[in-house]
C-alpha positions as CSV (number, residue, x, y, z in Angstrom):
1,I,-63.3,2.4,22.5
2,S,-62.5,5.8,24.1
3,I,-66.3,6.5,24.2
4,I,-67.1,3.3,26.1
5,S,-63.9,3.1,28.2
6,P,-61.6,6.1,28.1
7,S,-59.2,4.5,30.6
8,F,-58.9,1.3,28.5
9,A,-58.3,3.4,25.4
10,L,-55.5,5.4,27.1
11,E,-53.8,2.2,28.3
12,R,-54.0,0.7,24.8
13,K,-52.5,3.8,23.3
14,K,-49.6,3.7,25.8
15,K,-48.9,0.1,24.9
16,Q,-48.9,1.0,21.2
17,I,-46.4,3.7,21.8
18,Q,-44.2,1.4,23.8
19,L,-44.3,-1.3,21.1
20,E,-43.3,1.3,18.4
21,M,-40.4,2.3,20.5
22,L,-39.2,-1.3,20.9
23,Q,-39.4,-1.8,17.2
24,R,-37.3,1.3,16.4
25,T,-33.7,0.4,15.5
26,Y,-31.0,1.1,13.0
27,A,-32.2,0.7,9.4
28,G,-29.1,-1.4,8.7
29,A,-30.1,-3.8,11.5
30,S,-33.6,-4.4,10.3
31,K,-34.7,-7.9,9.2
32,S,-36.8,-6.8,6.3
33,K,-37.2,-8.7,3.1
34,R,-34.7,-6.4,1.5
35,L,-31.9,-7.5,3.9
36,K,-32.9,-11.1,4.6
37,N,-30.1,-12.5,2.4
38,W,-27.4,-10.4,4.2
39,V,-25.5,-13.1,6.1
40,T,-23.2,-11.8,8.8
41,D,-21.5,-12.9,12.0
42,N,-19.7,-11.4,15.0
43,S,-16.6,-13.5,14.9
44,S,-13.2,-12.1,15.8
45,I,-10.7,-11.1,13.1
46,N,-8.4,-14.0,14.2
47,S,-11.2,-16.4,13.5
48,D,-11.8,-14.9,10.1
49,T,-8.1,-14.9,9.1
50,H,-7.6,-18.5,10.4
51,K,-10.1,-19.7,7.8
52,A,-9.3,-17.4,4.9
53,L,-5.8,-16.0,5.2
54,D,-3.9,-18.5,3.0
55,I,-6.4,-18.1,0.2
56,L,-6.5,-14.3,0.4
57,R,-2.7,-14.2,0.3
58,A,-2.4,-16.6,-2.6
59,R,-5.0,-14.7,-4.6
60,S,-3.4,-11.3,-3.8
61,R,0.0,-12.6,-5.0
62,D,-1.6,-14.0,-8.1
63,L,-3.2,-10.7,-9.0
64,V,0.0,-8.8,-8.4
65,K,1.8,-11.1,-10.7
66,N,-0.7,-11.1,-13.5
67,D,-2.8,-7.9,-13.3
68,G,-1.4,-4.5,-14.1
69,Y,-3.6,-2.5,-11.8
70,S,-2.9,-4.7,-8.8
71,Q,0.8,-4.4,-9.5
72,R,0.5,-0.7,-9.8
73,A,-1.4,-0.4,-6.5
74,I,1.2,-2.3,-4.6
75,S,4.2,-0.5,-6.2
76,A,2.6,2.9,-5.6
77,I,2.3,2.2,-1.9
78,Q,5.9,0.9,-1.9
79,T,7.6,3.7,-3.8
80,N,5.6,6.6,-2.2
81,S,5.9,5.3,1.4
82,V,9.7,4.8,1.3
83,G,11.1,6.3,-1.9
84,T,14.9,6.4,-1.5
85,G,14.5,5.6,2.2
86,I,13.5,6.9,5.6
87,T,16.7,8.3,7.2
88,A,17.8,8.6,10.8
89,D,18.9,11.8,12.5
90,I,20.6,11.0,15.8
91,T,21.0,13.4,18.6
92,R,22.1,13.3,22.3
93,N,20.6,15.9,24.6
94,G,19.3,17.8,21.6
95,Q,22.7,18.0,19.9
96,P,23.8,16.0,16.8
97,D,26.0,13.0,17.9
98,E,28.3,12.7,14.9
99,R,30.1,9.5,16.1
100,I,26.9,7.5,16.5
101,Q,25.6,9.0,13.3
102,D,28.6,8.0,11.3
103,L,28.4,4.4,12.7
104,W,24.7,4.3,11.8
105,N,25.3,5.6,8.3
106,K,28.0,3.0,7.6
107,F,25.6,0.3,8.8
108,A,22.5,1.5,6.9
109,D,24.2,2.4,3.7
110,S,25.9,-0.9,3.3
111,T,24.4,-4.2,2.1
112,K,26.2,-5.9,5.0
113,C,23.1,-5.2,7.1
114,D,21.2,-7.7,4.9
115,A,21.7,-11.3,5.6
116,E,21.3,-12.1,1.9
117,G,23.7,-9.3,1.0
118,N,21.4,-7.7,-1.6
119,L,19.9,-4.6,0.0
120,N,20.9,-1.8,2.3
121,F,18.7,-0.7,5.2
122,Y,16.6,1.5,2.9
123,G,16.1,-1.3,0.4
124,I,14.9,-3.5,3.2
125,Q,12.4,-0.7,4.2
126,S,11.1,-0.7,0.6
127,L,10.8,-4.5,0.4
128,I,8.9,-4.5,3.7
129,M,6.4,-1.9,2.4
130,R,5.8,-4.2,-0.6
131,E,5.4,-7.4,1.4
132,I,2.9,-5.8,3.8
133,P,0.2,-4.7,1.3
134,E,0.7,-7.7,-1.0
135,S,0.8,-10.5,1.6
136,G,-0.6,-8.6,4.7
137,E,2.5,-9.0,6.8
138,C,6.2,-10.0,7.0
139,L,8.8,-11.0,9.5
140,I,12.3,-9.6,10.0
141,R,14.7,-11.8,11.9
142,K,17.9,-10.6,13.6
143,F,20.8,-12.9,13.0
144,P,24.0,-12.5,15.1
145,K,27.2,-12.0,13.0
146,K,30.7,-12.9,13.8
147,Y,32.5,-9.9,15.3
148,S,34.6,-7.9,12.9
149,K,36.3,-4.6,13.4
150,N,34.2,-1.5,12.4
151,E,31.1,-3.6,11.7
152,I,27.8,-4.0,13.6
153,P,27.5,-7.6,14.8
154,F,24.0,-8.4,13.5
155,E,22.2,-8.6,10.1
156,L,18.6,-8.6,9.1
157,K,16.6,-11.1,7.0
158,I,13.0,-10.7,5.7
159,I,10.9,-13.8,6.1
160,E,7.7,-14.2,4.2
161,P,4.5,-15.1,6.1
162,E,4.1,-18.4,4.3
163,L,7.0,-19.7,6.5
164,I,5.0,-19.2,9.7
165,D,3.8,-22.7,10.8
166,S,0.0,-21.9,11.1
167,N,-0.6,-25.5,12.1
168,K,0.9,-24.8,15.5
169,D,-2.3,-23.9,17.4
170,T,-3.4,-24.5,21.0
171,S,-6.0,-21.7,21.2
172,C,-8.9,-24.1,21.3
173,R,-7.7,-25.9,24.4
174,I,-8.9,-25.0,27.9
175,K,-6.5,-22.4,29.2
176,E,-5.6,-21.8,32.8
177,E,-4.8,-18.4,34.2
178,N,-1.3,-17.1,33.3
179,T,-0.8,-19.7,30.7
180,E,0.7,-19.1,27.3
181,I,-1.1,-20.0,24.0
182,I,0.0,-20.7,20.5
183,Y,-2.2,-19.3,17.7
184,Q,-1.5,-19.6,14.0
185,G,2.2,-20.3,14.7
186,I,2.7,-17.4,17.1
187,K,3.2,-17.9,20.8
188,F,1.5,-15.3,23.1
189,N,1.6,-14.7,26.8
190,N,-1.6,-14.3,28.8
191,R,-1.9,-10.6,27.9
192,G,-1.6,-11.2,24.1
193,K,2.1,-10.1,23.7
194,R,4.1,-12.1,21.2
195,I,6.9,-14.0,22.7
196,G,7.9,-16.4,19.9
197,Y,7.3,-17.8,16.5
198,F,7.2,-21.3,14.9
199,L,8.9,-21.1,11.5
200,N,9.1,-23.7,8.7
201,N,12.3,-24.5,6.9
202,N,10.6,-24.3,3.5
203,Y,7.3,-23.2,1.9
204,E,5.9,-26.7,1.5
205,N,6.7,-27.9,5.0
206,I,6.3,-31.5,3.9
207,F,7.8,-33.0,7.1
208,N,6.2,-30.6,9.5
209,D,9.6,-29.8,11.1
210,S,9.1,-26.2,12.2
211,Y,11.4,-24.7,14.7
212,Y,10.9,-22.1,17.5
213,V,12.4,-18.6,17.4
214,D,12.3,-16.3,20.4
215,G,10.2,-13.1,19.8
216,K,13.1,-10.9,20.8
217,E,14.8,-11.9,17.5
218,I,11.7,-11.3,15.4
219,L,9.9,-8.2,14.2
220,H,6.4,-8.7,12.9
221,C,5.2,-5.9,10.7
222,F,1.6,-5.6,9.6
223,R,-1.4,-3.2,9.6
224,V,-3.4,-3.5,12.7
225,D,-7.1,-3.3,11.6
226,R,-8.7,-4.6,14.8
227,A,-7.8,-5.1,18.5
228,S,-5.9,-8.3,19.4
229,Q,-5.2,-9.0,15.7
230,A,-2.7,-11.8,15.4
231,R,-1.9,-11.9,11.6
232,G,-1.9,-9.3,8.9
233,V,-4.5,-9.3,6.1
234,P,-3.5,-8.5,2.4
235,W,-4.6,-5.0,1.6
236,L,-6.2,-6.1,-1.7
237,S,-8.7,-8.4,0.2
238,P,-11.7,-6.0,0.0
239,I,-11.3,-5.6,-3.7
240,L,-10.1,-9.0,-4.9
241,L,-13.4,-9.7,-6.6
242,D,-13.5,-6.3,-8.3
243,L,-10.0,-6.8,-9.6
244,K,-10.7,-10.3,-10.9
245,D,-14.0,-9.3,-12.5
246,L,-12.4,-6.3,-14.1
247,A,-9.7,-8.4,-15.6
248,D,-12.2,-11.0,-16.9
249,Y,-14.4,-8.2,-18.3
250,Q,-11.4,-6.6,-20.2
251,D,-10.5,-10.1,-21.6
252,A,-14.0,-10.6,-22.8
253,E,-14.1,-7.1,-24.4
254,L,-10.7,-7.8,-26.1
255,I,-12.1,-11.0,-27.6
256,R,-15.2,-9.2,-28.8
257,R,-13.2,-6.5,-30.5
258,K,-11.0,-9.2,-32.1
259,I,-14.1,-10.8,-33.5
260,S,-15.4,-7.4,-34.6
261,S,-12.3,-6.7,-36.5
262,C,-12.8,-9.8,-38.6
263,F,-14.9,-8.5,-41.6
264,T,-17.0,-11.6,-42.5
265,G,-19.6,-12.2,-45.2
266,F,-22.0,-15.1,-45.7
267,I,-23.0,-16.3,-49.2
268,H,-26.6,-17.5,-49.5
269,D,-27.4,-19.9,-52.3
270,I,-31.0,-19.0,-53.1
271,D,-31.5,-21.6,-55.9
272,G,-30.1,-24.4,-53.8
273,I,-27.7,-25.7,-56.5
274,N,-24.9,-26.6,-54.1
275,S,-25.7,-29.5,-51.9
276,G,-23.2,-28.9,-49.1
277,D,-22.0,-32.5,-49.2
278,G,-18.5,-31.7,-50.4
279,S,-19.1,-32.3,-54.1
280,D,-17.5,-30.2,-56.8
281,N,-20.4,-27.8,-56.8
282,D,-19.5,-26.8,-53.2
283,K,-16.0,-25.8,-54.1
284,D,-17.3,-22.5,-55.4
285,L,-18.6,-21.7,-51.9
286,Q,-15.2,-21.9,-50.2
287,G,-14.4,-18.6,-48.5
288,E,-11.9,-16.2,-50.1
289,P,-10.4,-13.0,-48.7
290,M,-11.7,-9.7,-50.1
291,M,-9.2,-7.1,-51.2
292,P,-9.9,-3.4,-50.7
293,G,-11.6,-1.7,-53.6
294,T,-12.8,-5.0,-55.2
295,F,-16.2,-5.4,-56.9
296,E,-17.2,-9.1,-56.8
297,M,-19.5,-10.5,-59.5
298,L,-21.8,-13.1,-58.0
299,P,-23.4,-15.9,-60.0
300,P,-27.2,-15.8,-60.4
301,G,-29.1,-17.0,-57.4
302,K,-26.5,-15.9,-54.8
303,T,-26.5,-13.1,-52.3
304,I,-24.0,-11.9,-49.6
305,T,-24.9,-10.9,-46.0
306,L,-22.2,-9.1,-44.0
307,S,-21.7,-9.8,-40.3
308,R,-22.6,-7.1,-37.8
309,P,-20.9,-7.8,-34.4
310,P,-22.7,-6.2,-31.5
311,N,-21.5,-2.8,-30.4
312,V,-21.2,-2.6,-26.6
313,S,-21.1,1.0,-25.3
314,G,-20.1,2.3,-21.9
315,Y,-16.8,0.4,-21.6
316,E,-14.7,3.4,-20.5
317,E,-17.3,4.6,-18.0
318,Y,-17.6,1.1,-16.4
319,V,-13.8,0.6,-16.2
320,R,-13.3,4.0,-14.7
321,T,-16.0,3.5,-12.1
322,V,-14.5,0.1,-11.1
323,L,-11.0,1.6,-10.9
324,K,-12.2,4.3,-8.6
325,K,-13.6,1.7,-6.3
326,I,-10.3,-0.2,-6.4
327,A,-8.3,2.9,-5.7
328,V,-10.5,3.7,-2.7
329,G,-10.3,0.1,-1.4
330,V,-6.5,0.0,-1.4
331,G,-5.9,3.6,-0.2
332,V,-4.4,5.3,-3.2
333,S,-5.9,8.0,-5.4
334,Y,-7.4,7.1,-8.8
335,E,-4.8,9.2,-10.6
336,V,-2.0,7.4,-8.8
337,L,-3.5,4.0,-9.6
338,T,-4.1,4.7,-13.3
339,S,-1.9,7.7,-14.2
340,D,-5.1,9.1,-15.8
341,L,-5.1,12.8,-15.4
342,S,-7.7,13.6,-18.1
343,Q,-10.6,14.1,-15.6
344,V,-8.8,16.4,-13.1
345,N,-7.9,20.0,-12.8
346,F,-5.2,21.5,-10.5
347,S,-7.5,21.8,-7.4
348,S,-8.9,18.2,-7.6
349,A,-5.5,16.8,-8.3
350,R,-4.1,18.6,-5.3
351,M,-7.0,17.3,-3.1
352,G,-6.5,13.8,-4.2
353,W,-2.7,14.0,-3.7
354,L,-3.1,15.5,-0.2
355,E,-5.5,12.6,0.8
356,F,-2.9,10.1,-0.5
357,Q,-0.2,11.9,1.5
358,R,-2.2,11.4,4.7
359,N,-2.4,7.7,4.0
360,L,1.4,7.6,3.4
361,E,2.0,9.4,6.7
362,S,-0.2,6.9,8.5
363,W,1.6,3.9,7.0
364,R,5.0,5.3,7.8
365,W,4.4,6.4,11.4
366,N,2.0,3.6,12.4
367,I,3.5,0.7,10.7
368,L,7.1,1.0,9.3
369,I,8.7,3.3,11.8
370,P,7.4,1.8,15.1
371,M,7.4,-1.8,13.9
372,F,10.7,-1.9,12.1
373,C,12.9,1.3,12.2
374,N,12.7,1.9,15.9
375,P,13.4,-1.7,17.0
376,V,16.3,-2.1,14.6
377,F,17.8,1.2,15.9
378,N,17.5,-0.1,19.5
379,W,19.3,-3.3,18.4
380,F,22.0,-1.0,16.8
381,L,22.4,1.0,20.1
382,E,22.8,-2.2,22.1
383,S,25.4,-3.4,19.7
384,I,27.6,-0.3,19.7
385,N,27.3,-0.2,23.5
386,L,28.7,-3.8,23.8
387,V,31.2,-3.6,20.9
388,Y,32.5,-0.1,21.2
389,G,31.6,0.8,24.8
390,I,29.7,3.9,23.6
391,N,27.5,5.4,26.2
392,I,23.9,5.4,24.8
393,D,22.2,7.4,27.5
394,N,19.9,10.2,26.2
395,V,20.4,9.2,22.6
396,K,17.4,9.9,20.4
397,V,16.6,9.3,16.8
398,D,14.3,11.3,14.5
399,W,13.2,9.7,11.3
400,T,13.0,11.7,8.1
401,P,10.8,10.4,5.3
402,P,11.6,11.2,1.6
403,R,10.6,14.6,0.4
404,R,7.0,15.4,-0.4
405,E,6.7,16.1,-4.1
406,M,5.0,19.4,-4.8
407,I,2.2,20.1,-7.3
408,D,3.0,23.8,-7.5
409,P,6.5,24.3,-6.2
410,L,6.5,28.1,-6.4
411,K,3.3,28.6,-4.4
412,E,4.1,25.9,-1.9
413,T,7.6,27.1,-1.3
414,K,6.3,30.7,-0.6
415,A,3.8,29.2,1.8
416,D,6.5,27.3,3.6
417,I,8.6,30.6,3.9
418,L,5.6,32.4,5.4
419,S,4.9,29.5,7.8
420,V,8.5,29.8,9.2
421,R,8.4,33.6,9.3
422,G,5.0,33.4,11.1
423,G,6.2,30.9,13.7
424,I,3.8,28.2,12.5
425,K,6.5,25.8,11.6
426,S,10.2,25.5,12.7
427,L,13.0,25.5,10.2
428,D,13.7,21.9,11.2
429,E,10.1,20.8,10.4
430,I,10.3,22.3,7.0
431,H,13.6,20.5,6.2
432,R,12.1,17.2,7.3
433,E,9.2,17.7,5.0
434,Y,11.7,18.2,2.2
435,G,13.5,15.0,3.2
436,S,16.7,16.8,4.4
437,N,18.5,17.2,7.7
438,L,18.7,20.8,9.0
439,H,22.1,20.3,10.6
440,N,23.7,18.9,7.5
441,T,22.1,21.6,5.3
442,L,23.4,24.4,7.5
443,K,26.9,23.0,7.5
444,K,26.8,22.9,3.7
445,I,25.5,26.5,3.5
446,S,28.2,27.7,5.9
447,Y,30.9,26.0,3.9
448,I,29.6,27.5,0.6
449,N,29.4,31.0,2.2
450,K,33.0,30.8,3.2
451,I,34.1,30.0,-0.3
452,L,31.9,32.8,-1.8
453,D,33.4,35.3,0.7
454,K,36.9,34.1,-0.1
455,F,36.5,35.0,-3.8
456,G,34.3,38.1,-3.1
457,I,31.3,36.7,-4.8
458,T,27.8,37.7,-3.8
459,L,24.8,35.7,-5.0
460,D,21.2,36.9,-4.7
461,S,20.4,33.7,-2.8
462,D,22.7,35.0,0.0
463,A,20.3,36.5,2.6
464,R,23.3,38.0,4.5
465,N,24.0,40.5,1.7
466,T,20.8,40.7,-0.4
467,T,17.2,41.7,0.0
468,P,14.3,39.3,-0.7
469,S,14.0,40.9,-4.1
470,G,17.7,40.1,-4.9
471,G,19.1,43.6,-4.4
472,L,22.2,44.4,-2.4
473,K,21.6,45.4,1.2
474,N,22.8,48.9,2.4
475,K,25.5,48.0,4.9
476,N,25.2,51.5,6.5
477,V,21.5,51.0,7.4
478,K,20.8,49.1,10.6
479,E,18.1,46.4,10.2
């Protein structure tokens, strides 16, 4: 073509290049034969949860009840996120406020903060961090309590998400500007803020008699996976099929091994003397157990064939691979999920533990503390202001998670000392990482030092009188 009409050939080439550019796209978005069965949609997360949330929650709870790995995954999140509790350090203008701190400790340490009277504040934290991964979400309701001297006049009750009346829904109706909507039992204003909840009196809700609770009395805790998400999704959702398939596979393998353990032999009657019709001749063919070390003499015309069950290899490799996928899906390390340390060394164990610690920090500071701890503390401040007349201006709370367990305490402690001496971390930060309060620790050290000085005792841990190597300091030499 270029020989006959160079201009036409050039135009044709331009069109070919433009066509190729239009056809270029992401490989994952192609409609090739390989991907033709990949069915997707662009629906919102609220649309997805509206259709599937009840089933996902029921299956998640069933696996946690009946599957050891599911139970371990949820309990690992619960115990490592909260441990013995995330404690509050209360200050005013940068100084510890001992009066408010004492009132808070009495409230948090007592089971009187629980409407059911079973848990203290830290036990409620732990139960919340079990409900959220297992069921996807939970509610905490504030109940007013009759005034009593030296008590905070409210208590907390955890409400499971099954009690939200999901049938209350006006989201499909035509909405005017500045109107409120009800979606899956939750009332929202026109900007998507939660302003109330419709709760059932029981799990069955046979009579459809739900009641409305103002959003100021309810805390709704869940992991926000997408913008404008109304309800929380169980954390086991991406791996439900893997957990169920693994449980079925292990059951099948157990049955196969049970059959394999049954040492069976089949007697063949070559001469065909026995008819198999139940006559007296057939009585000789009835099976009998074989004792160890026995030599059986067979009649003429009979042979024995021993059973040979199939031997399936690769069981451990398959289970380990699936468990790694499950651990990744739920956000814990493989070693935490299985307690299997046979495949790791110190470095790999440390890397896995550090990655798990990052997840723990995210769950604490993005879910539990902002959605539960901070709002409850605000309720507490409002209460002591009304009941005791305490000024709450400039009062601040800092939350201290449980101590981070060390893999190599000697090396990590030395690293922490160098971090403080080098100005990388403050002494307060180090104490928080260890799950302690700097002010309380210094008070204890001061008290102990006074006792040691009174009796004239010098310990090598006393930095006032000893060198880092443990020797006594020369008092005549100025430092």
